MIDOSE-1310 file (N, C-alpha, C; in nm, 2 decimals, decimal comma, always signed):
residues 309
xxxx	+3,15/-0,20/-2,07/+3,27/-0,15/-2,00/+3,34/-0,29/-1,95; +3,46/-0,31/-2,01/+3,50/-0,44/-1,97/+3,60/-0,47/-1,86; +3,64/-0,57/-1,81/+3,75/-0,56/-1,70/+3,88/-0,50/-1,75; +3,93/-0,52/-1,90/+4,03/-0,44/-1,92/+4,04/-0,31/-1,94
xxxx	+3,93/-0,24/-1,96/+3,91/-0,12/-1,96/+3,89/-0,02/-1,85; +3,88/-0,10/-1,73/+3,86/-0,03/-1,59/+4,01/+0,05/-1,55; +3,98/+0,16/-1,52/+4,08/+0,26/-1,50/+4,11/+0,24/-1,35; +4,24/+0,33/-1,30/+4,26/+0,34/-1,18/+4,17/+0,40/-1,10
xxxx	+4,10/+0,51/-1,14/+4,01/+0,58/-1,07/+3,86/+0,48/-1,05; +3,84/+0,39/-1,15/+3,75/+0,32/-1,15/+3,77/+0,20/-1,03; +3,87/+0,17/-1,00/+3,93/+0,06/-0,91/+3,92/+0,12/-0,77; +4,00/+0,24/-0,74/+4,00/+0,28/-0,65/+3,93/+0,42/-0,58
xxxx	+3,89/+0,48/-0,69/+3,81/+0,60/-0,67/+3,88/+0,75/-0,62; +3,83/+0,85/-0,61/+3,89/+0,98/-0,60/+3,93/+0,99/-0,46; +3,99/+1,04/-0,41/+4,04/+1,03/-0,25/+3,92/+1,13/-0,21; +3,89/+1,11/-0,08/+3,79/+1,19/+0,00/+3,66/+1,19/-0,05
xxxx	+3,61/+1,09/-0,14/+3,44/+1,09/-0,19/+3,37/+1,02/-0,09; +3,25/+1,11/-0,09/+3,14/+1,06/+0,01/+3,02/+1,03/-0,06; +2,97/+0,92/-0,07/+2,84/+0,87/-0,16/+2,72/+0,80/-0,05; +2,62/+0,86/-0,08/+2,51/+0,83/-0,01/+2,41/+0,72/-0,07
xxxx	+2,37/+0,60/-0,02/+2,30/+0,50/-0,12/+2,17/+0,46/-0,01; +2,07/+0,46/-0,09/+1,94/+0,42/-0,01/+1,92/+0,28/-0,03; +1,85/+0,23/+0,05/+1,83/+0,09/+0,01/+1,95/-0,02/+0,02; +2,05/+0,05/+0,10/+2,17/-0,02/+0,09/+2,22/-0,14/+0,20
xxxx	+2,11/-0,19/+0,24/+2,15/-0,30/+0,37/+2,10/-0,45/+0,28; +2,05/-0,44/+0,15/+2,03/-0,57/+0,09/+2,02/-0,55/-0,05; +2,03/-0,65/-0,14/+2,01/-0,66/-0,27/+2,10/-0,58/-0,35; +2,09/-0,52/-0,45/+2,15/-0,43/-0,54/+2,23/-0,30/-0,46
xxxx	+2,12/-0,23/-0,35/+2,17/-0,14/-0,27/+2,29/-0,17/-0,19; +2,30/-0,29/-0,14/+2,41/-0,33/-0,06/+2,54/-0,37/-0,15; +2,53/-0,42/-0,26/+2,62/-0,45/-0,36/+2,68/-0,32/-0,41; +2,61/-0,22/-0,43/+2,66/-0,08/-0,48/+2,74/-0,03/-0,36
xxxx	+2,69/-0,03/-0,25/+2,74/+0,03/-0,11/+2,90/-0,06/-0,11; +2,89/-0,17/-0,12/+3,04/-0,24/-0,11/+3,11/-0,22/-0,21; +3,08/-0,20/-0,35/+3,16/-0,17/-0,46/+3,22/-0,02/-0,46; +3,13/+0,05/-0,41/+3,18/+0,20/-0,40/+3,29/+0,19/-0,30
xxxx	+3,28/+0,12/-0,18/+3,38/+0,14/-0,07/+3,52/+0,05/-0,12; +3,50/-0,06/-0,22/+3,59/-0,11/-0,27/+3,71/-0,02/-0,36; +3,61/+0,08/-0,41/+3,66/+0,16/-0,51/+3,72/+0,31/-0,43; +3,71/+0,30/-0,29/+3,77/+0,42/-0,24/+3,67/+0,51/-0,16
xxxx	+3,52/+0,49/-0,18/+3,45/+0,60/-0,12/+3,42/+0,58/+0,03; +3,39/+0,67/+0,08/+3,31/+0,68/+0,23/+3,18/+0,65/+0,17; +3,10/+0,56/+0,24/+2,97/+0,51/+0,19/+2,88/+0,55/+0,35; +2,75/+0,63/+0,31/+2,65/+0,62/+0,39/+2,54/+0,57/+0,35
xxxx	+2,49/+0,46/+0,42/+2,40/+0,38/+0,41/+2,26/+0,41/+0,47; +2,14/+0,39/+0,37/+2,02/+0,43/+0,46/+1,94/+0,29/+0,44; +1,86/+0,26/+0,56/+1,78/+0,16/+0,56/+1,71/+0,15/+0,69; +1,61/+0,05/+0,66/+1,52/+0,04/+0,77/+1,54/-0,06/+0,89
xxxx	+1,62/-0,16/+0,87/+1,66/-0,26/+0,96/+1,82/-0,24/+1,00; +1,82/-0,22/+1,13/+1,92/-0,18/+1,20/+2,03/-0,29/+1,22; +1,98/-0,42/+1,22/+2,06/-0,54/+1,22/+2,15/-0,55/+1,08; +2,07/-0,54/+0,96/+2,13/-0,55/+0,85/+2,24/-0,41/+0,83
xxxx	+2,19/-0,32/+0,89/+2,26/-0,20/+0,88/+2,39/-0,18/+0,95; +2,38/-0,25/+1,07/+2,53/-0,27/+1,14/+2,63/-0,38/+1,05; +2,54/-0,47/+1,00/+2,63/-0,58/+0,94/+2,67/-0,52/+0,81; +2,64/-0,45/+0,73/+2,69/-0,37/+0,62/+2,79/-0,28/+0,66
xxxx	+2,78/-0,21/+0,75/+2,87/-0,12/+0,79/+2,99/-0,18/+0,82; +2,99/-0,32/+0,92/+3,10/-0,37/+0,96/+3,17/-0,42/+0,83; +3,08/-0,46/+0,71/+3,14/-0,52/+0,59/+3,23/-0,41/+0,51; +3,17/-0,30/+0,53/+3,23/-0,19/+0,45/+3,36/-0,15/+0,52
xxxx	+3,36/-0,14/+0,65/+3,49/-0,13/+0,74/+3,58/-0,21/+0,70; +3,55/-0,33/+0,70/+3,63/-0,45/+0,64/+3,71/-0,44/+0,52; +3,66/-0,35/+0,42/+3,70/-0,32/+0,27/+3,80/-0,19/+0,30; +3,72/-0,08/+0,39/+3,81/+0,04/+0,40/+3,79/+0,08/+0,51
xxxx	+3,87/+0,02/+0,61/+3,88/+0,06/+0,76/+3,89/+0,18/+0,82; +3,97/+0,28/+0,73/+4,02/+0,40/+0,75/+3,90/+0,50/+0,72; +3,78/+0,46/+0,68/+3,66/+0,57/+0,65/+3,58/+0,57/+0,73; +3,50/+0,65/+0,75/+3,37/+0,64/+0,86/+3,26/+0,62/+0,78
xxxx	+3,25/+0,51/+0,72/+3,10/+0,46/+0,70/+3,01/+0,45/+0,79; +2,89/+0,47/+0,77/+2,78/+0,50/+0,85/+2,64/+0,45/+0,80; +2,57/+0,41/+0,91/+2,43/+0,35/+0,86/+2,34/+0,45/+0,92; +2,25/+0,48/+0,84/+2,15/+0,58/+0,86/+2,02/+0,54/+0,86
xxxx	+1,96/+0,51/+1,00/+1,82/+0,44/+1,01/+1,71/+0,51/+0,96; +1,63/+0,48/+0,87/+1,53/+0,53/+0,82/+1,43/+0,46/+0,77; +1,28/+0,48/+0,78/+1,17/+0,42/+0,69/+1,14/+0,52/+0,57; +1,20/+0,49/+0,46/+1,16/+0,61/+0,36/+1,04/+0,62/+0,28
xxxx	+0,97/+0,53/+0,35/+0,82/+0,54/+0,31/+0,74/+0,67/+0,39; +0,82/+0,73/+0,48/+0,79/+0,86/+0,55/+0,85/+0,97/+0,51; +0,80/+1,08/+0,50/+0,87/+1,19/+0,47/+0,95/+1,26/+0,58; +0,87/+1,23/+0,70/+0,97/+1,27/+0,82/+1,09/+1,21/+0,85
xxxx	+1,09/+1,10/+0,82/+1,23/+1,00/+0,82/+1,30/+1,06/+0,72; +1,26/+1,06/+0,61/+1,34/+1,11/+0,49/+1,42/+1,23/+0,51; +1,37/+1,34/+0,56/+1,40/+1,46/+0,58/+1,51/+1,43/+0,71; +1,49/+1,37/+0,81/+1,59/+1,34/+0,89/+1,72/+1,28/+0,84
xxxx	+1,70/+1,20/+0,76/+1,81/+1,14/+0,67/+1,89/+1,28/+0,62; +1,82/+1,35/+0,56/+1,91/+1,47/+0,49/+1,98/+1,55/+0,60; +1,93/+1,58/+0,71/+1,99/+1,64/+0,83/+2,10/+1,57/+0,88; +2,09/+1,44/+0,87/+2,19/+1,36/+0,94/+2,32/+1,36/+0,85
xxxx	+2,30/+1,35/+0,72/+2,41/+1,36/+0,61/+2,46/+1,49/+0,63; +2,42/+1,59/+0,64/+2,47/+1,72/+0,65/+2,55/+1,73/+0,80; +2,50/+1,66/+0,88/+2,57/+1,67/+1,03/+2,70/+1,59/+1,03; +2,69/+1,47/+0,93/+2,82/+1,38/+0,92/+2,93/+1,45/+0,81
xxxx	+2,87/+1,52/+0,74/+2,98/+1,53/+0,62/+2,95/+1,69/+0,55; +3,07/+1,75/+0,52/+3,04/+1,88/+0,44/+3,06/+1,83/+0,30; +3,07/+1,73/+0,27/+3,10/+1,70/+0,13/+3,01/+1,57/+0,08; +2,95/+1,58/-0,02/+2,84/+1,48/-0,08/+2,88/+1,45/-0,24
xxxx	+2,93/+1,36/-0,29/+2,96/+1,35/-0,43/+2,86/+1,28/-0,52; +2,78/+1,18/-0,45/+2,68/+1,12/-0,52/+2,59/+1,06/-0,44; +2,48/+1,05/-0,48/+2,34/+0,98/-0,44/+2,29/+0,86/-0,53; +2,31/+0,74/-0,48/+2,25/+0,63/-0,57/+2,10/+0,57/-0,48
xxxx	+1,99/+0,58/-0,57/+1,84/+0,57/-0,51/+1,87/+0,41/-0,55; +1,85/+0,32/-0,44/+1,80/+0,19/-0,48/+1,67/+0,15/-0,38; +1,66/+0,21/-0,30/+1,56/+0,18/-0,22/+1,40/+0,16/-0,29; +1,34/+0,06/-0,27/+1,19/+0,05/-0,35/+1,15/-0,09/-0,31
xxxx	+1,01/-0,09/-0,36/+0,96/-0,22/-0,35/+0,86/-0,23/-0,47; +0,83/-0,36/-0,48/+0,74/-0,41/-0,61/+0,60/-0,45/-0,52; +0,46/-0,37/-0,55/+0,39/-0,40/-0,45/+0,26/-0,35/-0,58; +0,16/-0,45/-0,59/+0,02/-0,43/-0,67/-0,10/-0,40/-0,57
xxxx	-0,06/-0,36/-0,44/-0,17/-0,34/-0,36/-0,15/-0,19/-0,29; -0,22/-0,09/-0,32/-0,20/+0,03/-0,23/-0,21/+0,03/-0,10; -0,13/+0,10/-0,03/-0,14/+0,12/+0,10/-0,11/+0,28/+0,14; -0,15/+0,30/+0,27/-0,13/+0,44/+0,32/-0,06/+0,44/+0,46
xxxx	+0,03/+0,55/+0,46/+0,09/+0,56/+0,58/+0,05/+0,65/+0,68; +0,13/+0,63/+0,79/+0,05/+0,75/+0,87/+0,05/+0,89/+0,87; +0,13/+0,93/+0,73/+0,13/+1,07/+0,70/+0,04/+1,06/+0,60; -0,06/+0,98/+0,56/-0,18/+0,98/+0,47/-0,15/+0,97/+0,34
xxxx	-0,02/+0,92/+0,29/+0,04/+0,92/+0,17/+0,06/+0,77/+0,10; +0,04/+0,73/-0,01/+0,05/+0,62/-0,04/+0,17/+0,56/-0,03; +0,20/+0,46/+0,03/+0,34/+0,40/+0,05/+0,42/+0,38/-0,05; +0,37/+0,29/-0,16/+0,44/+0,30/-0,29/+0,51/+0,41/-0,35
xxxx	+0,42/+0,49/-0,35/+0,46/+0,62/-0,41/+0,56/+0,72/-0,34; +0,54/+0,70/-0,19/+0,68/+0,76/-0,13/+0,78/+0,70/-0,12; +0,78/+0,58/-0,13/+0,90/+0,50/-0,10/+0,98/+0,49/-0,24; +0,88/+0,48/-0,35/+0,94/+0,45/-0,46/+0,99/+0,59/-0,55
xxxx	+0,91/+0,71/-0,52/+0,96/+0,81/-0,59/+0,97/+0,94/-0,50; +0,86/+0,96/-0,41/+0,86/+1,09/-0,33/+0,96/+1,11/-0,23; +1,01/+0,99/-0,17/+1,13/+1,02/-0,09/+1,27/+1,07/-0,15; +1,25/+1,01/-0,27/+1,36/+1,03/-0,37/+1,39/+1,19/-0,39
xxxx	+1,26/+1,25/-0,45/+1,24/+1,39/-0,47/+1,28/+1,46/-0,35; +1,22/+1,41/-0,23/+1,25/+1,52/-0,12/+1,39/+1,50/-0,08; +1,48/+1,38/-0,08/+1,59/+1,36/-0,04/+1,70/+1,43/-0,13; +1,66/+1,42/-0,26/+1,74/+1,48/-0,35/+1,76/+1,63/-0,35
xxxx	+1,63/+1,69/-0,34/+1,61/+1,84/-0,32/+1,68/+1,87/-0,19; +1,70/+1,82/-0,10/+1,77/+1,87/+0,04/+1,91/+1,85/+0,01; +1,97/+1,75/-0,06/+2,11/+1,76/-0,07/+2,17/+1,80/-0,18; +2,11/+1,87/-0,27/+2,14/+1,94/-0,40/+2,28/+2,04/-0,40
xxxx	+2,24/+2,13/-0,28/+2,34/+2,20/-0,29/+2,46/+2,14/-0,25; +2,48/+2,02/-0,18/+2,61/+1,97/-0,13/+2,66/+1,90/-0,24; +2,57/+1,86/-0,35/+2,60/+1,78/-0,47/+2,67/+1,87/-0,57; +2,60/+2,00/-0,57/+2,63/+2,12/-0,66/+2,79/+2,16/-0,61
xxxx	+2,81/+2,14/-0,50/+2,96/+2,19/-0,46/+3,07/+2,08/-0,50; +3,03/+1,97/-0,52/+3,13/+1,86/-0,57/+3,20/+1,88/-0,67; +3,29/+1,85/-0,71/+3,37/+1,85/-0,85/+3,26/+1,79/-0,95; +3,20/+1,67/-0,91/+3,12/+1,64/-1,02/+3,00/+1,52/-0,95
xxxx	+2,90/+1,61/-0,91/+2,79/+1,58/-0,81/+2,71/+1,47/-0,92; +2,66/+1,34/-0,87/+2,59/+1,25/-0,92/+2,46/+1,21/-0,86; +2,35/+1,20/-0,92/+2,24/+1,13/-0,90/+2,19/+1,05/-0,98; +2,19/+0,89/-0,91/+2,16/+0,79/-0,99/+2,02/+0,73/-0,95
xxxx	+1,92/+0,74/-1,04/+1,78/+0,68/-1,01/+1,79/+0,54/-1,07; +1,80/+0,43/-0,95/+1,77/+0,28/-1,00/+1,63/+0,28/-0,99; +1,58/+0,25/-1,14/+1,44/+0,24/-1,14/+1,44/+0,12/-1,25; +1,31/+0,18/-1,37/+1,30/+0,11/-1,47/+1,32/+0,15/-1,59
xxxx	+1,36/+0,29/-1,59/+1,41/+0,36/-1,70/+1,31/+0,35/-1,86; +1,22/+0,39/-1,85/+1,15/+0,40/-1,96/+1,07/+0,29/-1,98; +1,03/+0,19/-1,92/+0,98/+0,09/-1,93/+0,80/+0,08/-1,90; +0,77/+0,17/-1,82/+0,63/+0,18/-1,78/+0,56/+0,29/-1,84
xxxx	+0,44/+0,28/-1,92/+0,38/+0,39/-1,97/+0,34/+0,50/-1,85; +0,27/+0,61/-1,90/+0,22/+0,71/-1,83/+0,10/+0,67/-1,76; +0,07/+0,64/-1,64/-0,03/+0,59/-1,58/-0,08/+0,70/-1,45; +0,02/+0,80/-1,43/-0,01/+0,92/-1,33/-0,12/+0,97/-1,36
xxxx	-0,20/+1,01/-1,22/-0,32/+1,08/-1,23/-0,28/+1,17/-1,11; -0,27/+1,30/-1,16/-0,23/+1,40/-1,08/-0,34/+1,44/-0,97; -0,47/+1,42/-1,01/-0,59/+1,44/-0,93/-0,59/+1,33/-0,82; -0,51/+1,22/-0,82/-0,53/+1,11/-0,71/-0,37/+1,03/-0,72
xxxx	-0,28/+1,14/-0,71/-0,14/+1,08/-0,66/-0,14/+0,96/-0,58; -0,22/+0,98/-0,46/-0,22/+0,87/-0,35/-0,31/+0,75/-0,37; -0,36/+0,75/-0,51/-0,42/+0,61/-0,56/-0,53/+0,59/-0,47; -0,62/+0,67/-0,41/-0,74/+0,64/-0,30/-0,85/+0,58/-0,38
xxxx	-0,87/+0,64/-0,52/-0,98/+0,58/-0,60/-0,93/+0,49/-0,70; -0,79/+0,45/-0,72/-0,73/+0,36/-0,79/-0,78/+0,21/-0,75; -0,75/+0,10/-0,85/-0,77/-0,02/-0,80/-0,63/-0,09/-0,79; -0,61/-0,21/-0,73/-0,49/-0,26/-0,71/-0,45/-0,34/-0,84
xxxx	-0,31/-0,36/-0,87/-0,28/-0,40/-0,98/-0,14/-0,37/-1,02; -0,10/-0,37/-1,15/+0,04/-0,34/-1,19/+0,05/-0,17/-1,17; -0,06/-0,12/-1,20/-0,05/+0,05/-1,20/+0,02/+0,10/-1,08; -0,02/+0,03/-0,97/+0,02/+0,07/-0,85/+0,16/+0,08/-0,83
xxxx	+0,23/-0,01/-0,91/+0,39/+0,01/-0,91/+0,44/+0,08/-1,00; +0,37/+0,08/-1,14/+0,42/+0,12/-1,25/+0,42/+0,26/-1,27; +0,32/+0,33/-1,19/+0,30/+0,47/-1,18/+0,41/+0,54/-1,13; +0,48/+0,47/-1,02/+0,58/+0,51/-0,93/+0,72/+0,52/-1,02
xxxx	+0,69/+0,41/-1,11/+0,83/+0,40/-1,18/+0,85/+0,50/-1,29; +0,73/+0,54/-1,37/+0,71/+0,66/-1,46/+0,72/+0,77/-1,41; +0,72/+0,78/-1,25/+0,75/+0,90/-1,18/+0,91/+0,94/-1,18; +0,97/+0,82/-1,16/+1,12/+0,83/-1,17/+1,16/+0,90/-1,30
xxxx	+1,10/+0,83/-1,40/+1,14/+0,89/-1,55/+1,12/+1,03/-1,58; +1,00/+1,07/-1,51/+0,99/+1,23/-1,49/+1,08/+1,31/-1,42; +1,11/+1,24/-1,29/+1,20/+1,33/-1,22/+1,34/+1,31/-1,29; +1,38/+1,22/-1,34/+1,52/+1,22/-1,41/+1,53/+1,34/-1,52
xxxx	+1,43/+1,34/-1,60/+1,43/+1,44/-1,69/+1,42/+1,57/-1,67; +1,33/+1,60/-1,59/+1,30/+1,73/-1,52/+1,43/+1,77/-1,45; +1,47/+1,69/-1,35/+1,59/+1,73/-1,27/+1,72/+1,77/-1,35; +1,72/+1,68/-1,45/+1,85/+1,68/-1,53/+1,85/+1,83/-1,61
xxxx	+1,72/+1,88/-1,66/+1,68/+2,02/-1,70/+1,72/+2,13/-1,59; +1,69/+2,11/-1,49/+1,70/+2,20/-1,37/+1,86/+2,23/-1,35; +1,95/+2,12/-1,32/+2,07/+2,11/-1,32/+2,15/+2,15/-1,40; +2,12/+2,16/-1,54/+2,21/+2,19/-1,65/+2,29/+2,30/-1,64
xxxx	+2,42/+2,28/-1,67/+2,49/+2,38/-1,64/+2,56/+2,41/-1,54; +2,52/+2,30/-1,42/+2,62/+2,29/-1,29/+2,70/+2,17/-1,31; +2,73/+2,12/-1,20/+2,83/+2,03/-1,19/+2,76/+1,90/-1,17; +2,62/+1,90/-1,16/+2,55/+1,78/-1,14/+2,53/+1,72/-1,24
xxxx	+2,53/+1,57/-1,24/+2,46/+1,48/-1,36/+2,36/+1,38/-1,32; +2,25/+1,37/-1,39/+2,13/+1,30/-1,33/+2,09/+1,18/-1,44; +2,13/+1,06/-1,39/+2,08/+0,95/-1,47/+2,00/+0,86/-1,42; +1,91/+0,79/-1,50/+1,80/+0,67/-1,46/+1,86/+0,53/-1,54
xxxx	+1,87/+0,43/-1,43/+1,91/+0,30/-1,49/+1,84/+0,22/-1,45; +1,81/+0,10/-1,53/+1,73/-0,01/-1,53/+1,85/-0,12/-1,54; +1,89/-0,21/-1,41/+2,02/-0,28/-1,44/+1,97/-0,43/-1,47; +1,83/-0,44/-1,51/+1,78/-0,59/-1,54/+1,76/-0,68/-1,45
xxxx	+1,71/-0,78/-1,47/+1,67/-0,88/-1,41/+1,77/-0,93/-1,30; +1,77/-0,93/-1,18/+1,87/-0,93/-1,07/+1,81/-1,04/-0,96; +1,92/-1,13/-0,92/+1,87/-1,21/-0,82/+1,84/-1,14/-0,67; +1,74/-1,08/-0,67/+1,70/-1,03/-0,51/+1,59/-1,08/-0,47
xxxx	+1,54/-1,02/-0,37/+1,41/-1,06/-0,28/+1,29/-0,98/-0,35; +1,30/-0,90/-0,46/+1,20/-0,84/-0,51/+1,06/-0,90/-0,52; +1,07/-1,02/-0,61/+0,95/-1,08/-0,61/+0,90/-1,18/-0,51; +1,00/-1,23/-0,44/+0,95/-1,32/-0,30/+0,90/-1,23/-0,22
xxxx	+0,94/-1,10/-0,22/+0,86/-0,99/-0,09/+0,75/-0,93/-0,17; +0,71/-0,92/-0,32/+0,63/-0,85/-0,37/+0,50/-0,87/-0,31; +0,42/-0,75/-0,29/+0,29/-0,75/-0,23/+0,16/-0,75/-0,35; +0,08/-0,86/-0,34/-0,02/-0,86/-0,42/-0,02/-0,94/-0,53
xxxx	+0,11/-1,00/-0,56/+0,15/-1,06/-0,67/+0,08/-1,20/-0,68; +0,00/-1,25/-0,78/-0,04/-1,36/-0,78/+0,05/-1,47/-0,77; +0,01/-1,59/-0,70/+0,10/-1,69/-0,69/+0,13/-1,74/-0,81; +0,07/-1,76/-0,92/+0,14/-1,82/-1,06/+0,25/-1,74/-1,11
xxxx	+0,22/-1,58/-1,11/+0,29/-1,50/-1,17/+0,43/-1,49/-1,08; +0,41/-1,49/-0,92/+0,51/-1,51/-0,86/+0,59/-1,61/-0,90; +0,56/-1,74/-0,89/+0,63/-1,85/-0,94/+0,69/-1,83/-1,08; +0,64/-1,81/-1,19/+0,70/-1,75/-1,31/+0,82/-1,66/-1,29
xxxx	+0,80/-1,56/-1,21/+0,90/-1,45/-1,20/+1,04/-1,51/-1,12; +1,01/-1,60/-1,00/+1,10/-1,64/-0,94/+1,20/-1,72/-1,02; +1,11/-1,82/-1,11/+1,23/-1,93/-1,20/+1,27/-1,85/-1,29; +1,21/-1,75/-1,37/+1,29/-1,66/-1,45/+1,41/-1,58/-1,38
xxxx	+1,39/-1,55/-1,25/+1,50/-1,48/-1,18/+1,61/-1,57/-1,16; +1,57/-1,70/-1,12/+1,68/-1,78/-1,10/+1,73/-1,80/-1,20; +1,67/-1,83/-1,33/+1,75/-1,89/-1,46/+1,85/-1,76/-1,55; +1,77/-1,66/-1,54/+1,82/-1,54/-1,61/+1,87/-1,41/-1,52
xxxx	+1,84/-1,43/-1,42/+1,92/-1,31/-1,33/+2,05/-1,30/-1,32; +2,10/-1,18/-1,30/+2,23/-1,18/-1,27/+2,24/-1,15/-1,11; +2,36/-1,13/-1,06/+2,38/-1,12/-0,94/+2,39/-0,99/-0,89; +2,37/-0,95/-0,76/+2,37/-0,81/-0,74/+2,49/-0,75/-0,77
xxxx	+2,59/-0,82/-0,73/+2,71/-0,77/-0,76/+2,74/-0,72/-0,90; +2,70/-0,81/-0,99/+2,70/-0,77/-1,13/+2,63/-0,65/-1,17; +2,50/-0,64/-1,14/+2,40/-0,53/-1,16/+2,44/-0,40/-1,10; +2,52/-0,40/-1,00/+2,58/-0,29/-0,91/+2,67/-0,22/-0,98
xxxx	+2,77/-0,29/-1,07/+2,86/-0,20/-1,13/+2,80/-0,09/-1,22; +2,68/-0,11/-1,26/+2,63/+0,00/-1,38/+2,63/+0,13/-1,27; +2,53/+0,13/-1,19/+2,51/+0,24/-1,08/+2,63/+0,28/-1,04; +2,71/+0,19/-1,00/+2,85/+0,25/-0,95/+2,92/+0,31/-1,05
xxxx	+2,94/+0,28/-1,16/+3,00/+0,34/-1,27/+2,96/+0,51/-1,28; +2,82/+0,50/-1,29/+2,74/+0,62/-1,33/+2,77/+0,71/-1,21; +2,79/+0,66/-1,06/+2,81/+0,76/-0,97/+2,96/+0,80/-0,96; +3,02/+0,73/-1,01/+3,18/+0,75/-0,97/+3,28/+0,79/-1,10
xxxx	+3,27/+0,70/-1,19/+3,36/+0,70/-1,30/+3,37/+0,88/-1,38; +3,49/+0,89/-1,38/+3,50/+1,02/-1,49/+3,46/+0,99/-1,64; +3,45/+0,85/-1,67/+3,39/+0,82/-1,80/+3,24/+0,82/-1,81; +3,17/+0,85/-1,67/+3,03/+0,88/-1,71/+3,00/+1,03/-1,71
xxxx	+3,10/+1,11/-1,73/+3,07/+1,25/-1,71/+2,99/+1,29/-1,85; +2,91/+1,40/-1,88/+2,85/+1,42/-1,98/+2,72/+1,33/-2,01; +2,68/+1,26/-1,92/+2,56/+1,17/-1,92/+2,44/+1,23/-1,88; +2,44/+1,39/-1,84/+2,32/+1,43/-1,77/+2,18/+1,39/-1,86
xxxx	+2,08/+1,35/-1,78/+1,96/+1,32/-1,85/+1,94/+1,21/-1,91; +2,05/+1,12/-1,91/+2,06/+0,98/-1,99/+1,97/+0,88/-1,92; +1,94/+0,77/-2,00/+1,87/+0,66/-1,95/+1,96/+0,53/-2,00; +1,98/+0,42/-1,89/+2,07/+0,31/-1,95/+2,00/+0,21/-1,89
xxxx	+2,02/+0,08/-1,96/+2,00/-0,04/-1,92/+2,09/-0,14/-1,88; +2,08/-0,27/-1,90/+2,18/-0,36/-1,88/+2,29/-0,34/-1,95; +2,42/-0,38/-1,86/+2,55/-0,36/-1,95/+2,59/-0,22/-1,99; +2,50/-0,11/-1,94/+2,53/+0,02/-1,97/+2,47/+0,06/-2,10
xxxx	+2,38/-0,03/-2,16/+2,34/+0,01/-2,28/+2,24/+0,13/-2,27; +2,29/+0,22/-2,38/+2,19/+0,35/-2,39/+2,03/+0,29/-2,40; +1,93/+0,36/-2,34/+1,81/+0,34/-2,35/+1,74/+0,48/-2,40; +1,66/+0,47/-2,48/+1,58/+0,59/-2,54/+1,50/+0,63/-2,46
xxxx	+1,50/+0,78/-2,42/+1,44/+0,84/-2,33/+1,29/+0,87/-2,39; +1,17/+0,78/-2,34/+1,04/+0,80/-2,41/+0,99/+0,93/-2,41; +0,92/+0,98/-2,52/+0,89/+1,11/-2,54/+0,76/+1,13/-2,44; +0,69/+1,05/-2,38/+0,62/+1,06/-2,26/+0,68/+1,13/-2,14
xxxx	+0,82/+1,09/-2,12/+0,88/+1,13/-2,01/+0,95/+1,26/-2,04; +0,96/+1,31/-2,17/+0,99/+1,45/-2,23/+0,90/+1,54/-2,19; +0,77/+1,53/-2,21/+0,65/+1,61/-2,19/+0,68/+1,70/-2,08; +0,68/+1,84/-2,11/+0,70/+1,95/-2,04/+0,59/+1,94/-1,93
xxxx	+0,48/+1,95/-1,97/+0,35/+1,96/-1,89/+0,36/+1,84/-1,78; +0,38/+1,73/-1,83/+0,39/+1,62/-1,70/+0,49/+1,61/-1,61; +0,62/+1,65/-1,69/+0,73/+1,69/-1,58/+0,69/+1,79/-1,48; +0,65/+1,90/-1,52/+0,65/+2,02/-1,44/+0,53/+1,98/-1,36
xxxx	+0,41/+1,90/-1,41/+0,32/+1,91/-1,30/+0,35/+1,80/-1,20; +0,42/+1,70/-1,23/+0,47/+1,61/-1,10/+0,57/+1,70/-1,02; +0,66/+1,77/-1,06/+0,76/+1,85/-0,97/+0,65/+1,94/-0,90; +0,58/+2,01/-0,96/+0,49/+2,11/-0,85/+0,42/+2,04/-0,78
xxxx	+0,35/+1,92/-0,79/+0,28/+1,85/-0,69/+0,37/+1,80/-0,60; +0,47/+1,75/-0,64/+0,58/+1,68/-0,56/+0,63/+1,80/-0,42; +0,64/+1,90/-0,49/+0,69/+2,03/-0,40/+0,60/+2,05/-0,30; +0,46/+2,04/-0,34/+0,36/+2,09/-0,26/+0,34/+1,96/-0,14
xxxx	+0,38/+1,86/-0,19/+0,37/+1,74/-0,09/+0,48/+1,75/+0,01; +0,61/+1,79/-0,02/+0,71/+1,80/+0,06/+0,73/+1,90/+0,11; +0,67/+2,03/+0,08/+0,70/+2,15/+0,13/+0,74/+2,15/+0,31; +0,67/+2,10/+0,37/+0,68/+2,12/+0,53/+0,82/+2,04/+0,56
xxxx	+0,89/+1,98/+0,47/+0,99/+1,91/+0,51/+1,12/+1,98/+0,43; +1,12/+2,07/+0,39/+1,25/+2,12/+0,28/+1,27/+2,24/+0,40; +1,42/+2,26/+0,36/+1,46/+2,39/+0,43/+1,38/+2,52/+0,40; +1,40/+2,60/+0,49/+1,30/+2,70/+0,47/+1,37/+2,82/+0,37
xxxx	+1,48/+2,84/+0,35/+1,52/+2,95/+0,28/+1,57/+2,89/+0,15; +1,54/+2,97/+0,02/+1,58/+2,91/-0,10/+1,72/+2,89/-0,11; +1,80/+2,98/-0,04/+1,95/+2,97/-0,03/+2,02/+2,84/+0,00; +1,91/+2,80/+0,09/+1,97/+2,66/+0,16/+1,95/+2,54/+0,06
xxxx	+1,83/+2,57/-0,02/+1,77/+2,45/-0,13/+1,87/+2,48/-0,24; +1,96/+2,58/-0,25/+2,03/+2,58/-0,39/+1,98/+2,65/-0,50; +1,85/+2,70/-0,48/+1,78/+2,75/-0,60/+1,74/+2,68/-0,71; +1,74/+2,54/-0,69/+1,68/+2,44/-0,80/+1,51/+2,43/-0,79
x	+1,48/+2,49/-0,69/+1,32/+2,47/-0,69/+1,24/+2,56/-0,80
C-alpha cells in the first residue's frame, strides 16, 4: 500500500466508527491508536499506566476533539481486569467496529499472577481470548467487525503443552514467550473459522522489527543477546508509526475485506499460515482449554456471548 493508493476512507475513516486498542499507551499500540484517530475513529485505549493513558487520550483529543476517546485502566495479565474492560466497553458504546490487540511482553521467565495463571500466557494470549469472546456480539453487529492480532504470525513452532499451559513444570527460555505467540496463531485460525459467514474478519500480523522498548524491557534476556537485539533494532527497526499502518489498515480499510483467517508480515506482505496452526486438534484443544480457564469471567447466557462458543 503506497501513499498514492490511500483512499478517502483510509485517510478519514467511516463516520461513527469505534475501535478498541489494547497496549495503546506506548509503542505500536499508541501509534495504532493515534493513526486510527487521524482517520476518524473514536478510540478506546487499554493500558496499565494511568499517566500514559491520560497523555494518549489528550493526544487523541488534539487529533479528533469532537470524539469521546477514553482510557480504560487495566492489567491485562489478570482475567478479572480483562473482564472489567469488556464491561466498560459495553457501558461506553453500543457500537464496536474493531479490536486491535497490541498488548504483550517478551519474557523468558515464567511468572504467576494472583489468579495463579502464568503471566506471559495471560497477557500475550488468554486475555485476548477472553476479551474477544466478550465483545464478539458487538463486532458481529458492526457493518464489518475486525479483529487484529498483533503477534508473530507463524514465526514460532508449536511448543504448547496442554497438560501444563501455566508452565509450572517448564523451564525458563524462549519457549516461555514462544508458546504464547503460537497460541495467537491457533486463535487466529480457529476464531476465523468460527466467525466465517458473519461480518467479522480475523487477521494476525507480524509488523516486523520496530523501535520500541520490547528488548529493553524484556525479562530474562541474556545481556549479550539484549545488546545485539538493541543494536539490530536501532539499525533495522522501523518507527512505531510506520509499523502501525498495517494493523490500522486491517482494522479499518474497506480494502482489507475478505482477509478473514489471513496472516500478514511487514509491508502487508501475505504470510503462509503454517500447517501446525491449521491442525484442528490443536486449535480445538486450545480453544476448549481457554474456555474452561475464562468461564467464570464470561457472560452467563449463550445469547449474550453471541453463540460463537
